[in-house]
PyMOL Python script that loads the backbone (N, CA, C, O; Angstrom):
from pymol import cmd

cmd.read_pdbstr("""\
ATOM      1  N   MET A   1      -4.496 -12.750  10.913  1.00  0.00           N
ATOM      2  CA  MET A   1      -4.127 -11.256  10.445  1.00  0.00           C
ATOM      3  C   MET A   1      -2.176 -10.541  11.667  1.00  0.00           C
ATOM      4  O   MET A   1      -1.580 -10.251  12.704  1.00  0.00           O
ATOM      5  N   ARG A   2      -2.249 -10.686  10.531  1.00  0.00           N
ATOM      6  CA  ARG A   2      -0.505 -10.764  11.064  1.00  0.00           C
ATOM      7  C   ARG A   2       0.077  -9.530  11.341  1.00  0.00           C
ATOM      8  O   ARG A   2       0.713  -9.336  10.305  1.00  0.00           O
ATOM      9  N   GLY A   3       0.344  -8.251  12.298  1.00  0.00           N
ATOM     10  CA  GLY A   3       1.511  -7.348  12.555  1.00  0.00           C
ATOM     11  C   GLY A   3       2.619  -6.636  12.566  1.00  0.00           C
ATOM     12  O   GLY A   3       2.037  -5.561  12.420  1.00  0.00           O
ATOM     13  N   ARG A   4       3.709  -6.341  12.616  1.00  0.00           N
ATOM     14  CA  ARG A   4       4.960  -6.117  13.493  1.00  0.00           C
ATOM     15  C   ARG A   4       4.149  -5.420  14.922  1.00  0.00           C
ATOM     16  O   ARG A   4       3.269  -4.812  15.532  1.00  0.00           O
ATOM     17  N   GLY A   5       5.058  -5.967  14.795  1.00  0.00           N
ATOM     18  CA  GLY A   5       5.047  -5.509  17.107  1.00  0.00           C
ATOM     19  C   GLY A   5       4.887  -6.924  18.311  1.00  0.00           C
ATOM     20  O   GLY A   5       4.346  -7.993  18.027  1.00  0.00           O
ATOM     21  N   PRO A   6       5.336  -6.674  19.293  1.00  0.00           N
ATOM     22  CA  PRO A   6       5.031  -7.802  20.354  1.00  0.00           C
ATOM     23  C   PRO A   6       4.394  -8.252  20.632  1.00  0.00           C
ATOM     24  O   PRO A   6       3.459  -7.463  20.762  1.00  0.00           O
ATOM     25  N   GLY A   7       3.979  -9.593  21.014  1.00  0.00           N
ATOM     26  CA  GLY A   7       3.842 -10.497  20.715  1.00  0.00           C
ATOM     27  C   GLY A   7       2.425 -10.863  21.951  1.00  0.00           C
ATOM     28  O   GLY A   7       2.791 -11.296  23.044  1.00  0.00           O
ATOM     29  N   ARG A   8       1.217 -10.713  21.768  1.00  0.00           N
ATOM     30  CA  ARG A   8      -0.092 -11.275  22.121  1.00  0.00           C
ATOM     31  C   ARG A   8      -0.297 -12.040  22.064  1.00  0.00           C
ATOM     32  O   ARG A   8       0.427 -12.968  21.703  1.00  0.00           O
ATOM     33  N   GLY A   9      -2.209 -12.109  22.629  1.00  0.00           N
ATOM     34  CA  GLY A   9      -2.882 -12.635  21.530  1.00  0.00           C
ATOM     35  C   GLY A   9      -2.834 -14.111  22.111  1.00  0.00           C
ATOM     36  O   GLY A   9      -1.723 -14.552  22.408  1.00  0.00           O
ATOM     37  N   ARG A  10      -4.238 -15.112  22.344  1.00  0.00           N
ATOM     38  CA  ARG A  10      -4.352 -16.396  23.476  1.00  0.00           C
ATOM     39  C   ARG A  10      -3.898 -17.792  22.727  1.00  0.00           C
ATOM     40  O   ARG A  10      -4.208 -18.951  23.002  1.00  0.00           O
ATOM     41  N   ARG A  11      -2.566 -16.970  21.083  1.00  0.00           N
ATOM     42  CA  ARG A  11      -1.813 -18.746  21.066  1.00  0.00           C
ATOM     43  C   ARG A  11      -0.900 -17.581  20.562  1.00  0.00           C
ATOM     44  O   ARG A  11      -1.049 -16.406  20.225  1.00  0.00           O
ATOM     45  N   PRO A  12       0.110 -18.477  20.677  1.00  0.00           N
ATOM     46  CA  PRO A  12       1.895 -18.051  20.981  1.00  0.00           C
ATOM     47  C   PRO A  12       2.330 -17.349  19.118  1.00  0.00           C
ATOM     48  O   PRO A  12       2.688 -17.912  18.083  1.00  0.00           O
ATOM     49  N   CYS A  13       2.169 -16.517  19.330  1.00  0.00           N
ATOM     50  CA  CYS A  13       3.407 -15.567  17.693  1.00  0.00           C
ATOM     51  C   CYS A  13       4.396 -15.719  17.803  1.00  0.00           C
ATOM     52  O   CYS A  13       5.026 -15.697  18.861  1.00  0.00           O
ATOM     53  N   ARG A  14       5.004 -16.017  16.177  1.00  0.00           N
ATOM     54  CA  ARG A  14       6.388 -15.918  15.448  1.00  0.00           C
ATOM     55  C   ARG A  14       6.488 -14.362  16.853  1.00  0.00           C
ATOM     56  O   ARG A  14       5.819 -13.381  17.179  1.00  0.00           O
ATOM     57  N   ARG A  15       7.964 -15.152  17.305  1.00  0.00           N
ATOM     58  CA  ARG A  15       8.471 -13.125  17.727  1.00  0.00           C
ATOM     59  C   ARG A  15       8.778 -11.959  16.991  1.00  0.00           C
ATOM     60  O   ARG A  15       9.675 -12.039  16.152  1.00  0.00           O
ATOM     61  N   GLY A  16       7.778 -10.150  17.281  1.00  0.00           N
ATOM     62  CA  GLY A  16       7.514  -9.884  16.814  1.00  0.00           C
ATOM     63  C   GLY A  16       6.617 -10.265  15.618  1.00  0.00           C
ATOM     64  O   GLY A  16       6.757 -10.049  14.414  1.00  0.00           O
ATOM     65  N   ALA A  17       5.879 -10.749  16.154  1.00  0.00           N
ATOM     66  CA  ALA A  17       4.576 -11.135  15.360  1.00  0.00           C
ATOM     67  C   ALA A  17       3.130 -10.741  16.601  1.00  0.00           C
ATOM     68  O   ALA A  17       3.077 -11.172  17.753  1.00  0.00           O
ATOM     69  N   ARG A  18       2.214  -9.937  16.009  1.00  0.00           N
ATOM     70  CA  ARG A  18       1.238  -9.303  16.540  1.00  0.00           C
ATOM     71  C   ARG A  18      -1.083 -10.003  15.847  1.00  0.00           C
ATOM     72  O   ARG A  18      -1.759  -9.702  14.863  1.00  0.00           O
ATOM     73  N   ARG A  19      -1.347 -10.912  17.051  1.00  0.00           N
ATOM     74  CA  ARG A  19      -2.772 -10.884  16.119  1.00  0.00           C
ATOM     75  C   ARG A  19      -3.582  -9.159  16.618  1.00  0.00           C
ATOM     76  O   ARG A  19      -3.803  -8.487  17.625  1.00  0.00           O
ATOM     77  N   GLU A  20      -3.757  -9.123  15.281  1.00  0.00           N
ATOM     78  CA  GLU A  20      -5.133  -8.697  15.672  1.00  0.00           C
ATOM     79  C   GLU A  20      -6.668  -9.309  14.822  1.00  0.00           C
ATOM     80  O   GLU A  20      -6.540 -10.268  14.061  1.00  0.00           O
ATOM     81  N   HIS A  21      -8.213  -8.608  15.051  1.00  0.00           N
ATOM     82  CA  HIS A  21      -8.826  -8.914  14.702  1.00  0.00           C
ATOM     83  C   HIS A  21      -9.619  -8.161  14.463  1.00  0.00           C
ATOM     84  O   HIS A  21     -10.095  -7.465  15.359  1.00  0.00           O
ATOM     85  N   GLY A  22      -9.974  -8.067  13.320  1.00  0.00           N
ATOM     86  CA  GLY A  22     -11.494  -7.318  12.739  1.00  0.00           C
ATOM     87  C   GLY A  22     -11.052  -6.457  12.547  1.00  0.00           C
ATOM     88  O   GLY A  22     -10.160  -5.921  13.204  1.00  0.00           O
ATOM     89  N   ALA A  23     -11.948  -5.803  10.852  1.00  0.00           N
ATOM     90  CA  ALA A  23     -11.818  -5.119  10.049  1.00  0.00           C
ATOM     91  C   ALA A  23     -11.424  -3.481  10.122  1.00  0.00           C
ATOM     92  O   ALA A  23     -11.353  -2.509   9.370  1.00  0.00           O
ATOM     93  N   SER A  24     -11.273  -3.738  11.157  1.00  0.00           N
ATOM     94  CA  SER A  24     -10.728  -2.218  11.608  1.00  0.00           C
ATOM     95  C   SER A  24      -9.577  -2.112  11.532  1.00  0.00           C
ATOM     96  O   SER A  24      -9.042  -1.458  10.637  1.00  0.00           O
ATOM     97  N   ALA A  25      -8.718  -2.934  12.762  1.00  0.00           N
ATOM     98  CA  ALA A  25      -7.561  -2.810  13.234  1.00  0.00           C
ATOM     99  C   ALA A  25      -6.854  -3.322  11.772  1.00  0.00           C
ATOM    100  O   ALA A  25      -5.643  -3.109  11.707  1.00  0.00           O
ATOM    101  N   ALA A  26      -7.445  -3.935  10.665  1.00  0.00           N
ATOM    102  CA  ALA A  26      -7.089  -4.608   9.454  1.00  0.00           C
ATOM    103  C   ALA A  26      -6.187  -2.932   9.208  1.00  0.00           C
ATOM    104  O   ALA A  26      -5.045  -2.606   9.530  1.00  0.00           O
ATOM    105  N   HIS A  27      -6.845  -2.466   8.793  1.00  0.00           N
ATOM    106  CA  HIS A  27      -8.229  -1.753   7.931  1.00  0.00           C
ATOM    107  C   HIS A  27      -6.683  -0.385   8.154  1.00  0.00           C
ATOM    108  O   HIS A  27      -6.326   0.320   7.211  1.00  0.00           O
ATOM    109  N   ALA A  28      -5.860  -0.297   9.911  1.00  0.00           N
ATOM    110  CA  ALA A  28      -5.381   0.837  10.613  1.00  0.00           C
ATOM    111  C   ALA A  28      -3.831   0.473  10.307  1.00  0.00           C
ATOM    112  O   ALA A  28      -2.823   1.178  10.242  1.00  0.00           O
ATOM    113  N   LEU A  29      -4.069  -1.013  10.133  1.00  0.00           N
ATOM    114  CA  LEU A  29      -2.475  -2.106  10.652  1.00  0.00           C
ATOM    115  C   LEU A  29      -1.824  -1.920   8.924  1.00  0.00           C
ATOM    116  O   LEU A  29      -0.609  -1.800   8.764  1.00  0.00           O
ATOM    117  N   LEU A  30      -3.102  -1.914   7.329  1.00  0.00           N
ATOM    118  CA  LEU A  30      -2.637  -2.236   6.014  1.00  0.00           C
ATOM    119  C   LEU A  30      -2.101   0.119   5.936  1.00  0.00           C
ATOM    120  O   LEU A  30      -1.031   0.567   5.523  1.00  0.00           O
ATOM    121  N   GLN A  31      -3.157   0.859   6.416  1.00  0.00           N
ATOM    122  CA  GLN A  31      -3.232   2.130   6.154  1.00  0.00           C
ATOM    123  C   GLN A  31      -1.224   2.992   6.752  1.00  0.00           C
ATOM    124  O   GLN A  31      -0.590   4.017   6.498  1.00  0.00           O
ATOM    125  N   ALA A  32      -1.094   2.148   7.321  1.00  0.00           N
ATOM    126  CA  ALA A  32       0.276   2.231   8.346  1.00  0.00           C
ATOM    127  C   ALA A  32       1.549   1.466   7.151  1.00  0.00           C
ATOM    128  O   ALA A  32       2.666   1.907   6.877  1.00  0.00           O
ATOM    129  N   GLY A  33       1.074   0.595   6.791  1.00  0.00           N
ATOM    130  CA  GLY A  33       2.108  -0.008   6.131  1.00  0.00           C
ATOM    131  C   GLY A  33       2.789  -1.267   6.921  1.00  0.00           C
ATOM    132  O   GLY A  33       3.725  -1.893   6.422  1.00  0.00           O
ATOM    133  N   GLN A  34       2.059  -1.680   8.599  1.00  0.00           N
ATOM    134  CA  GLN A  34       2.501  -2.803   9.049  1.00  0.00           C
ATOM    135  C   GLN A  34       1.614  -3.851   9.294  1.00  0.00           C
ATOM    136  O   GLN A  34       0.973  -4.245  10.269  1.00  0.00           O
ATOM    137  N   LEU A  35       1.807  -4.304   7.744  1.00  0.00           N
ATOM    138  CA  LEU A  35       0.253  -5.849   8.178  1.00  0.00           C
ATOM    139  C   LEU A  35       1.080  -6.598   7.013  1.00  0.00           C
ATOM    140  O   LEU A  35       1.371  -6.342   5.844  1.00  0.00           O
ATOM    141  N   ASP A  36       1.305  -7.619   7.893  1.00  0.00           N
ATOM    142  CA  ASP A  36       2.366  -8.815   6.630  1.00  0.00           C
ATOM    143  C   ASP A  36       1.623 -10.186   6.284  1.00  0.00           C
ATOM    144  O   ASP A  36       1.805 -11.088   5.467  1.00  0.00           O
ATOM    145  N   GLU A  37       0.734  -9.925   7.255  1.00  0.00           N
ATOM    146  CA  GLU A  37      -0.030 -11.601   6.293  1.00  0.00           C
ATOM    147  C   GLU A  37      -1.148 -11.574   6.478  1.00  0.00           C
ATOM    148  O   GLU A  37      -0.917 -10.518   7.066  1.00  0.00           O
ATOM    149  N   MET A  38      -2.352 -11.706   6.583  1.00  0.00           N
ATOM    150  CA  MET A  38      -3.964 -11.650   7.152  1.00  0.00           C
ATOM    151  C   MET A  38      -4.880 -13.005   6.359  1.00  0.00           C
ATOM    152  O   MET A  38      -4.865 -13.212   5.145  1.00  0.00           O
ATOM    153  N   GLU A  39      -5.680 -13.859   7.429  1.00  0.00           N
ATOM    154  CA  GLU A  39      -6.145 -15.082   7.489  1.00  0.00           C
ATOM    155  C   GLU A  39      -7.731 -14.474   7.293  1.00  0.00           C
ATOM    156  O   GLU A  39      -8.122 -13.591   8.056  1.00  0.00           O
ATOM    157  N   ILE A  40      -8.324 -14.833   6.572  1.00  0.00           N
ATOM    158  CA  ILE A  40      -9.690 -14.203   6.057  1.00  0.00           C
ATOM    159  C   ILE A  40     -10.431 -15.683   6.320  1.00  0.00           C
ATOM    160  O   ILE A  40     -10.055 -16.733   5.797  1.00  0.00           O
ATOM    161  N   HIS A  41     -11.611 -15.542   7.280  1.00  0.00           N
ATOM    162  CA  HIS A  41     -12.440 -16.482   7.333  1.00  0.00           C
ATOM    163  C   HIS A  41     -13.566 -16.395   6.523  1.00  0.00           C
ATOM    164  O   HIS A  41     -14.286 -15.646   7.183  1.00  0.00           O
ATOM    165  N   LEU A  42     -14.482 -16.825   5.010  1.00  0.00           N
ATOM    166  CA  LEU A  42     -15.525 -16.599   3.906  1.00  0.00           C
ATOM    167  C   LEU A  42     -16.951 -17.168   5.031  1.00  0.00           C
ATOM    168  O   LEU A  42     -16.713 -18.278   5.506  1.00  0.00           O
ATOM    169  N   VAL A  43     -18.213 -16.609   5.442  1.00  0.00           N
ATOM    170  CA  VAL A  43     -18.183 -17.535   6.089  1.00  0.00           C
ATOM    171  C   VAL A  43     -20.060 -16.838   5.529  1.00  0.00           C
ATOM    172  O   VAL A  43     -20.703 -15.816   5.768  1.00  0.00           O
ATOM    173  N   PRO A  44     -20.246 -17.869   4.868  1.00  0.00           N
ATOM    174  CA  PRO A  44     -22.375 -18.205   3.969  1.00  0.00           C
ATOM    175  C   PRO A  44     -22.656 -17.251   4.652  1.00  0.00           C
ATOM    176  O   PRO A  44     -22.271 -16.317   3.949  1.00  0.00           O
ATOM    177  N   VAL A  45     -23.040 -16.854   5.491  1.00  0.00           N
ATOM    178  CA  VAL A  45     -24.334 -16.428   6.490  1.00  0.00           C
ATOM    179  C   VAL A  45     -24.114 -14.727   6.050  1.00  0.00           C
ATOM    180  O   VAL A  45     -23.064 -14.098   6.181  1.00  0.00           O
ATOM    181  N   PRO A  46     -25.450 -14.193   5.486  1.00  0.00           N
ATOM    182  CA  PRO A  46     -25.792 -12.213   5.783  1.00  0.00           C
ATOM    183  C   PRO A  46     -25.423 -11.757   7.130  1.00  0.00           C
ATOM    184  O   PRO A  46     -26.268 -12.066   7.970  1.00  0.00           O
ATOM    185  N   LEU A  47     -24.386 -11.098   7.593  1.00  0.00           N
ATOM    186  CA  LEU A  47     -24.501 -10.335   9.201  1.00  0.00           C
ATOM    187  C   LEU A  47     -25.316  -9.187   9.782  1.00  0.00           C
ATOM    188  O   LEU A  47     -25.720  -8.759  10.863  1.00  0.00           O
ATOM    189  N   GLY A  48     -25.343  -8.839   8.079  1.00  0.00           N
ATOM    190  CA  GLY A  48     -25.453  -6.796   8.185  1.00  0.00           C
ATOM    191  C   GLY A  48     -24.614  -6.340   8.241  1.00  0.00           C
ATOM    192  O   GLY A  48     -23.489  -6.761   8.506  1.00  0.00           O
ATOM    193  N   GLY A  49     -25.075  -5.107   7.936  1.00  0.00           N
ATOM    194  CA  GLY A  49     -24.012  -3.704   7.603  1.00  0.00           C
ATOM    195  C   GLY A  49     -22.510  -4.562   8.697  1.00  0.00           C
ATOM    196  O   GLY A  49     -22.662  -5.224   9.724  1.00  0.00           O
ATOM    197  N   GLY A  50     -20.810  -4.124   7.792  1.00  0.00           N
ATOM    198  CA  GLY A  50     -19.729  -4.686   8.581  1.00  0.00           C
ATOM    199  C   GLY A  50     -18.452  -3.433   7.650  1.00  0.00           C
ATOM    200  O   GLY A  50     -18.509  -2.747   6.629  1.00  0.00           O
ATOM    201  N   ARG A  51     -17.623  -3.644   8.511  1.00  0.00           N
ATOM    202  CA  ARG A  51     -16.740  -2.247   8.182  1.00  0.00           C
ATOM    203  C   ARG A  51     -16.344  -3.033   6.515  1.00  0.00           C
ATOM    204  O   ARG A  51     -16.236  -4.256   6.610  1.00  0.00           O
ATOM    205  N   ARG A  52     -16.140  -2.491   5.137  1.00  0.00           N
ATOM    206  CA  ARG A  52     -15.634  -3.635   4.277  1.00  0.00           C
ATOM    207  C   ARG A  52     -14.009  -3.433   4.653  1.00  0.00           C
ATOM    208  O   ARG A  52     -13.945  -2.341   5.217  1.00  0.00           O
ATOM    209  N   LEU A  53     -12.778  -3.980   4.584  1.00  0.00           N
ATOM    210  CA  LEU A  53     -11.147  -4.396   4.664  1.00  0.00           C
ATOM    211  C   LEU A  53     -11.411  -2.813   3.442  1.00  0.00           C
ATOM    212  O   LEU A  53     -11.788  -1.736   3.904  1.00  0.00           O
ATOM    213  N   PHE A  54     -11.197  -2.961   2.314  1.00  0.00           N
ATOM    214  CA  PHE A  54     -10.878  -2.051   1.650  1.00  0.00           C
ATOM    215  C   PHE A  54     -11.423  -1.278   1.276  1.00  0.00           C
ATOM    216  O   PHE A  54     -10.933  -1.411   0.154  1.00  0.00           O
ATOM    217  N   GLU A  55     -12.130  -0.412   1.143  1.00  0.00           N
ATOM    218  CA  GLU A  55     -13.308   0.251   0.457  1.00  0.00           C
ATOM    219  C   GLU A  55     -12.903   1.373   0.943  1.00  0.00           C
ATOM    220  O   GLU A  55     -13.868   2.137   0.978  1.00  0.00           O
ATOM    221  N   ASP A  56     -11.657   2.025   1.465  1.00  0.00           N
ATOM    222  CA  ASP A  56     -11.607   3.521   1.979  1.00  0.00           C
ATOM    223  C   ASP A  56     -10.080   3.178   1.724  1.00  0.00           C
ATOM    224  O   ASP A  56      -9.200   3.745   2.372  1.00  0.00           O
ATOM    225  N   ARG A  57      -9.829   2.327   0.857  1.00  0.00           N
ATOM    226  CA  ARG A  57      -8.321   2.890   0.616  1.00  0.00           C
ATOM    227  C   ARG A  57      -7.729   2.946  -0.632  1.00  0.00           C
ATOM    228  O   ARG A  57      -7.933   2.120  -1.522  1.00  0.00           O
ATOM    229  N   THR A  58      -6.518   4.540  -0.766  1.00  0.00           N
ATOM    230  CA  THR A  58      -6.691   5.187  -2.083  1.00  0.00           C
ATOM    231  C   THR A  58      -6.351   4.415  -2.657  1.00  0.00           C
ATOM    232  O   THR A  58      -6.834   4.370  -3.788  1.00  0.00           O
ATOM    233  N   ASP A  59      -5.210   3.201  -2.235  1.00  0.00           N
ATOM    234  CA  ASP A  59      -4.655   2.939  -3.396  1.00  0.00           C
ATOM    235  C   ASP A  59      -4.095   1.826  -3.506  1.00  0.00           C
ATOM    236  O   ASP A  59      -3.692   1.677  -2.352  1.00  0.00           O
ATOM    237  N   ARG A  60      -3.699   0.716  -4.193  1.00  0.00           N
ATOM    238  CA  ARG A  60      -4.314  -0.189  -4.244  1.00  0.00           C
ATOM    239  C   ARG A  60      -3.270  -1.230  -3.688  1.00  0.00           C
ATOM    240  O   ARG A  60      -2.082  -0.922  -3.790  1.00  0.00           O
ATOM    241  N   VAL A  61      -3.641  -2.570  -3.045  1.00  0.00           N
ATOM    242  CA  VAL A  61      -3.575  -3.637  -1.605  1.00  0.00           C
ATOM    243  C   VAL A  61      -3.275  -4.716  -3.254  1.00  0.00           C
ATOM    244  O   VAL A  61      -3.813  -4.861  -4.352  1.00  0.00           O
ATOM    245  N   GLU A  62      -2.161  -5.216  -2.545  1.00  0.00           N
ATOM    246  CA  GLU A  62      -1.361  -6.946  -3.730  1.00  0.00           C
ATOM    247  C   GLU A  62      -1.247  -7.858  -2.751  1.00  0.00           C
ATOM    248  O   GLU A  62      -0.335  -7.761  -1.930  1.00  0.00           O
ATOM    249  N   LEU A  63      -2.117  -8.820  -2.708  1.00  0.00           N
ATOM    250  CA  LEU A  63      -2.065  -9.483  -1.735  1.00  0.00           C
ATOM    251  C   LEU A  63      -1.567 -11.040  -2.779  1.00  0.00           C
ATOM    252  O   LEU A  63      -1.911 -11.387  -3.909  1.00  0.00           O
ATOM    253  N   GLU A  64      -0.796 -11.559  -1.940  1.00  0.00           N
ATOM    254  CA  GLU A  64      -0.744 -13.258  -2.560  1.00  0.00           C
ATOM    255  C   GLU A  64      -1.179 -14.681  -1.813  1.00  0.00           C
ATOM    256  O   GLU A  64      -0.652 -14.913  -0.725  1.00  0.00           O
ATOM    257  N   LEU A  65      -1.897 -15.410  -2.232  1.00  0.00           N
ATOM    258  CA  LEU A  65      -2.869 -16.025  -1.319  1.00  0.00           C
ATOM    259  C   LEU A  65      -1.812 -17.501  -0.618  1.00  0.00           C
ATOM    260  O   LEU A  65      -1.399 -18.498  -1.209  1.00  0.00           O
ATOM    261  N   VAL A  66      -1.716 -17.252   0.234  1.00  0.00           N
ATOM    262  CA  VAL A  66      -0.180 -18.659   1.124  1.00  0.00           C
ATOM    263  C   VAL A  66      -1.795 -20.342   0.358  1.00  0.00           C
ATOM    264  O   VAL A  66      -2.000 -21.119  -0.575  1.00  0.00           O
ATOM    265  N   ARG A  67      -2.166 -20.042   1.204  1.00  0.00           N
ATOM    266  CA  ARG A  67      -2.605 -21.290   1.801  1.00  0.00           C
ATOM    267  C   ARG A  67      -4.340 -20.357   1.442  1.00  0.00           C
ATOM    268  O   ARG A  67      -4.546 -19.168   1.199  1.00  0.00           O
ATOM    269  N   ARG A  68      -5.279 -21.503   1.556  1.00  0.00           N
ATOM    270  CA  ARG A  68      -6.426 -21.783   1.103  1.00  0.00           C
ATOM    271  C   ARG A  68      -7.338 -23.288   1.718  1.00  0.00           C
ATOM    272  O   ARG A  68      -7.424 -24.281   0.994  1.00  0.00           O
ATOM    273  N   LEU A  69      -7.924 -23.252   3.033  1.00  0.00           N
ATOM    274  CA  LEU A  69      -8.625 -24.798   2.814  1.00  0.00           C
ATOM    275  C   LEU A  69     -10.093 -24.368   3.002  1.00  0.00           C
ATOM    276  O   LEU A  69     -10.246 -23.160   3.186  1.00  0.00           O
ATOM    277  N   ASP A  70     -10.889 -24.918   2.993  1.00  0.00           N
ATOM    278  CA  ASP A  70     -12.895 -25.375   2.226  1.00  0.00           C
ATOM    279  C   ASP A  70     -12.565 -25.996   3.285  1.00  0.00           C
ATOM    280  O   ASP A  70     -11.649 -26.783   3.524  1.00  0.00           O
ATOM    281  N   GLY A  71     -13.867 -25.329   4.257  1.00  0.00           N
ATOM    282  CA  GLY A  71     -14.792 -26.281   4.842  1.00  0.00           C
ATOM    283  C   GLY A  71     -15.628 -26.340   5.251  1.00  0.00           C
ATOM    284  O   GLY A  71     -15.999 -25.233   5.643  1.00  0.00           O
ATOM    285  N   ARG A  72     -16.561 -27.403   5.523  1.00  0.00           N
ATOM    286  CA  ARG A  72     -18.003 -27.766   5.321  1.00  0.00           C
ATOM    287  C   ARG A  72     -18.171 -25.850   5.800  1.00  0.00           C
ATOM    288  O   ARG A  72     -17.178 -25.400   5.228  1.00  0.00           O
ATOM    289  N   ASP A  73     -18.581 -25.130   6.211  1.00  0.00           N
ATOM    290  CA  ASP A  73     -18.906 -23.877   6.969  1.00  0.00           C
ATOM    291  C   ASP A  73     -18.628 -23.080   6.247  1.00  0.00           C
ATOM    292  O   ASP A  73     -19.366 -22.509   5.444  1.00  0.00           O
ATOM    293  N   ALA A  74     -17.186 -22.885   6.491  1.00  0.00           N
ATOM    294  CA  ALA A  74     -16.594 -21.828   6.148  1.00  0.00           C
ATOM    295  C   ALA A  74     -15.294 -21.688   5.079  1.00  0.00           C
ATOM    296  O   ALA A  74     -15.081 -22.871   4.811  1.00  0.00           O
ATOM    297  N   THR A  75     -14.521 -21.065   4.486  1.00  0.00           N
ATOM    298  CA  THR A  75     -13.114 -20.883   3.314  1.00  0.00           C
ATOM    299  C   THR A  75     -12.612 -20.431   4.404  1.00  0.00           C
ATOM    300  O   THR A  75     -13.247 -19.886   5.306  1.00  0.00           O
ATOM    301  N   HIS A  76     -10.632 -20.780   4.351  1.00  0.00           N
ATOM    302  CA  HIS A  76      -9.896 -20.501   5.293  1.00  0.00           C
ATOM    303  C   HIS A  76      -9.006 -19.692   4.689  1.00  0.00           C
ATOM    304  O   HIS A  76      -7.868 -20.157   4.740  1.00  0.00           O
ATOM    305  N   LEU A  77      -9.136 -18.150   3.865  1.00  0.00           N
ATOM    306  CA  LEU A  77      -8.146 -18.049   2.530  1.00  0.00           C
ATOM    307  C   LEU A  77      -6.104 -17.267   3.743  1.00  0.00           C
ATOM    308  O   LEU A  77      -6.059 -16.184   4.327  1.00  0.00           O
ATOM    309  N   ARG A  78      -5.686 -17.628   3.719  1.00  0.00           N
ATOM    310  CA  ARG A  78      -4.364 -17.230   4.164  1.00  0.00           C
ATOM    311  C   ARG A  78      -3.783 -15.860   3.119  1.00  0.00           C
ATOM    312  O   ARG A  78      -3.876 -16.184   1.935  1.00  0.00           O
ATOM    313  N   HIS A  79      -3.385 -14.853   3.256  1.00  0.00           N
ATOM    314  CA  HIS A  79      -2.890 -13.316   2.272  1.00  0.00           C
ATOM    315  C   HIS A  79      -1.175 -13.128   3.015  1.00  0.00           C
ATOM    316  O   HIS A  79      -0.842 -13.216   4.197  1.00  0.00           O
ATOM    317  N   ARG A  80      -0.496 -12.898   2.017  1.00  0.00           N
ATOM    318  CA  ARG A  80       0.837 -12.136   2.278  1.00  0.00           C
ATOM    319  C   ARG A  80       0.326 -10.891   1.756  1.00  0.00           C
ATOM    320  O   ARG A  80      -0.451 -10.963   0.804  1.00  0.00           O
ATOM    321  N   VAL A  81       0.594  -9.907   2.164  1.00  0.00           N
ATOM    322  CA  VAL A  81       0.369  -8.536   1.713  1.00  0.00           C
ATOM    323  C   VAL A  81       1.346  -8.478   0.780  1.00  0.00           C
ATOM    324  O   VAL A  81       2.163  -9.383   0.951  1.00  0.00           O
ATOM    325  N   ARG A  82       1.642  -7.625  -0.336  1.00  0.00           N
ATOM    326  CA  ARG A  82       3.067  -7.640  -1.422  1.00  0.00           C
ATOM    327  C   ARG A  82       3.249  -6.643  -1.262  1.00  0.00           C
ATOM    328  O   ARG A  82       2.175  -6.166  -1.628  1.00  0.00           O
ATOM    329  N   ARG A  83       4.110  -5.470  -0.829  1.00  0.00           N
ATOM    330  CA  ARG A  83       4.932  -4.440  -0.808  1.00  0.00           C
ATOM    331  C   ARG A  83       5.384  -3.961  -2.024  1.00  0.00           C
ATOM    332  O   ARG A  83       6.154  -3.001  -2.062  1.00  0.00           O
TER     333      ARG A  83
END
""", "prot")
cmd.dss("prot")
cmd.show_as("cartoon", "prot")
cmd.util.cbc("prot")
cmd.orient("prot")
């Protein structure tokens, strides 16, 4: 996920970008209108109870699919958040 702010994380981000991981971070950035892109890795294994990314939202989030990579064990989706 890429939010606005100073660069940090393991891999370099473009200037003014930040990488966050997890549904809680993404949810907070979406609520604040600070999320530009998100990358979701879909893995078909049951992991138990997790936090749903869009469950608590009262407004609609429109996403534009930017990239889809189908792997052997996962599908990797990159979306741009439309405003």
